[in-house]
C-alpha positions as CSV (number, residue, x, y, z in Angstrom):
1,M,-69.6,-98.1,-25.3
2,A,-67.1,-96.3,-23.0
3,S,-64.8,-98.6,-20.8
4,H,-64.0,-97.5,-17.3
5,L,-61.0,-98.1,-15.1
6,H,-61.9,-99.3,-11.6
7,Q,-59.6,-99.2,-8.6
8,L,-60.1,-100.5,-4.8
9,D,-59.7,-97.8,-2.4
10,L,-58.6,-98.4,1.1
11,D,-62.1,-98.8,2.6
12,G,-62.7,-101.7,-0.2
13,D,-64.9,-99.3,-2.2
14,V,-64.8,-99.7,-5.8
15,G,-64.6,-96.2,-7.8
16,I,-63.8,-95.0,-11.4
17,A,-60.0,-94.6,-11.5
18,R,-59.1,-90.8,-12.4
19,P,-56.6,-89.8,-15.0
20,G,-53.1,-89.3,-14.1
21,V,-49.8,-91.0,-13.5
22,N,-49.0,-94.0,-11.5
23,K,-45.5,-94.2,-9.7
24,F,-44.2,-97.9,-8.2
25,I,-42.0,-97.6,-5.5
26,T,-40.9,-100.7,-3.5
27,I,-40.3,-100.1,0.4
28,P,-38.8,-102.7,3.0
29,R,-41.3,-104.9,4.6
30,T,-40.2,-103.5,8.2
31,V,-41.7,-99.9,7.4
32,V,-44.9,-101.1,5.7
33,G,-46.7,-100.9,9.0
34,K,-45.3,-97.5,9.7
35,L,-46.5,-96.3,6.3
36,I,-50.0,-97.5,6.9
37,G,-50.4,-96.7,10.6
38,K,-53.0,-98.0,13.1
39,G,-56.0,-98.3,11.3
40,G,-54.8,-96.7,8.2
41,T,-54.5,-93.4,9.8
42,T,-51.0,-92.6,8.5
43,I,-51.7,-93.6,4.9
44,K,-55.1,-91.8,4.9
45,S,-53.5,-88.7,6.0
46,L,-50.5,-88.7,3.4
47,Q,-53.3,-89.3,0.6
48,S,-55.2,-86.2,1.9
49,K,-52.2,-84.2,2.5
50,S,-50.7,-85.0,-1.1
51,G,-53.9,-85.5,-3.0
52,A,-52.5,-88.5,-4.6
53,R,-54.1,-92.0,-4.2
54,I,-51.7,-94.4,-2.3
55,N,-52.1,-98.2,-2.4
56,I,-49.8,-101.0,-0.7
57,V,-49.6,-104.5,-1.8
58,D,-46.9,-106.4,0.3
59,C,-43.8,-103.9,-0.2
60,Q,-45.0,-102.4,-3.4
61,V,-46.5,-99.1,-3.1
62,T,-48.6,-97.6,-5.8
63,I,-48.8,-93.6,-6.1
64,T,-51.5,-92.4,-8.6
65,G,-52.6,-88.7,-9.4
66,E,-51.6,-85.8,-11.0
67,V,-47.8,-85.5,-11.4
68,A,-47.1,-83.0,-8.8
69,K,-49.5,-84.7,-6.3
70,V,-47.7,-88.2,-6.9
71,K,-44.1,-86.3,-6.4
72,R,-45.3,-84.7,-3.3
73,A,-46.7,-88.2,-1.8
74,E,-43.5,-90.0,-2.7
75,T,-41.3,-87.2,-1.1
76,V,-43.2,-87.5,2.1
77,I,-43.4,-91.3,2.0
78,W,-39.5,-91.5,1.8
79,E,-39.4,-88.8,4.7
80,L,-41.5,-90.8,6.7
81,V,-39.9,-94.3,6.3
82,G,-36.2,-92.7,6.8
83,D,-35.6,-93.0,2.8
84,Q,-34.8,-96.7,3.4
85,R,-34.7,-97.5,-0.4
86,L,-34.3,-101.0,-1.4
87,K,-31.0,-101.7,-3.3
88,T,-30.0,-104.4,-5.6
89,I,-26.2,-105.5,-5.5
90,K,-25.3,-107.7,-8.8
91,I,-22.4,-110.1,-8.1
92,G,-20.8,-112.4,-10.7
93,Q,-21.7,-116.4,-10.6
94,T,-18.5,-117.2,-9.2
95,Q,-19.1,-114.9,-6.4
96,I,-22.3,-116.6,-5.1
97,R,-20.5,-119.4,-2.8
98,L,-18.4,-116.6,-1.5
99,L,-21.6,-114.7,-0.4
100,I,-23.4,-117.4,0.9
101,G,-20.8,-119.0,2.7
102,A,-20.6,-122.4,4.3
103,R,-24.3,-123.7,4.8
104,G,-25.4,-119.9,4.5
105,A,-23.6,-118.9,7.3
106,R,-22.3,-115.9,5.9
107,I,-25.5,-114.6,4.1
108,R,-27.5,-115.2,7.5
109,S,-24.9,-113.1,9.3
110,I,-25.3,-110.3,6.8
111,Q,-29.2,-110.7,6.9
112,E,-29.2,-110.3,10.7
113,E,-26.8,-107.5,10.7
114,S,-28.4,-105.4,8.0
115,G,-32.0,-106.5,8.6
116,A,-32.1,-107.2,4.6
117,R,-33.6,-110.2,3.1
């Protein structure tokens, strides 16, 4: 008996997943709405133009399809959101106090100035 992979599309319809690759990217929460667009118009347009399937859950974007289509969709997404890739900074255990500051004052200040969380 053949097994089938299922995926949920933007309209809530379940369909058979097509073979291809998955690319996972994380975008800032502040640009999720911009990527989806009013009533999903932007993401639907991106899917139509790229030929790739795009799904967003919280800040996690999954792009599925043929390699070239996935690359095209990723490029367009980064252009749309201003290439605001999330960055991780590793600091030593001894530096945590300095980063947080007294009662969290320094980290709150950094978050307010940068918009980062």
